[in-house]
C-alpha positions as CSV (number, residue, x, y, z in Angstrom):
1,X,16.8,-19.0,-2.5
2,X,16.2,-16.2,-5.0
3,X,13.7,-13.4,-4.4
4,X,11.4,-13.0,-7.3
5,X,9.7,-9.6,-7.6
6,X,7.0,-9.4,-10.4
7,X,7.7,-6.5,-12.8
8,X,4.3,-5.0,-12.2
9,X,4.8,-4.8,-8.4
10,X,8.2,-3.2,-8.9
11,X,6.8,-0.6,-11.3
12,X,3.9,0.2,-9.0
13,X,6.2,0.7,-6.1
14,X,8.4,3.0,-8.2
15,X,5.5,5.1,-9.4
16,X,4.2,5.4,-5.8
17,X,7.6,6.5,-4.5
18,X,8.0,9.1,-7.2
19,X,4.5,10.4,-6.7
20,X,5.2,10.6,-2.9
21,X,8.1,12.9,-3.6
22,X,7.1,14.5,-6.9
23,X,3.7,15.8,-6.1
24,X,4.7,17.9,-3.1
25,X,7.8,19.1,-5.0
26,X,5.7,20.2,-8.0
27,X,3.2,21.9,-5.6
28,X,6.1,23.8,-4.0
29,X,7.6,24.9,-7.4
30,X,4.2,26.1,-8.6
31,X,3.6,28.1,-5.4
32,X,7.0,29.7,-5.7
33,X,6.5,30.7,-9.3
34,X,3.1,32.1,-8.4
35,X,4.5,34.2,-5.7
36,X,7.5,35.3,-7.8
37,X,5.1,36.5,-10.5
38,X,3.5,38.9,-8.0
39,X,6.9,40.7,-7.7
40,X,6.8,41.6,-11.4
41,X,3.3,42.9,-11.6
């Protein structure tokens, strides 16, 4: 018995997983850069 996973479903799950991690990470990096710029003004 082989498990068949349609390519579209796998791609969607991959995009959702990266979004779940990437969006908060990007937000944190942007906030850190914004706060760091305050030090130089």
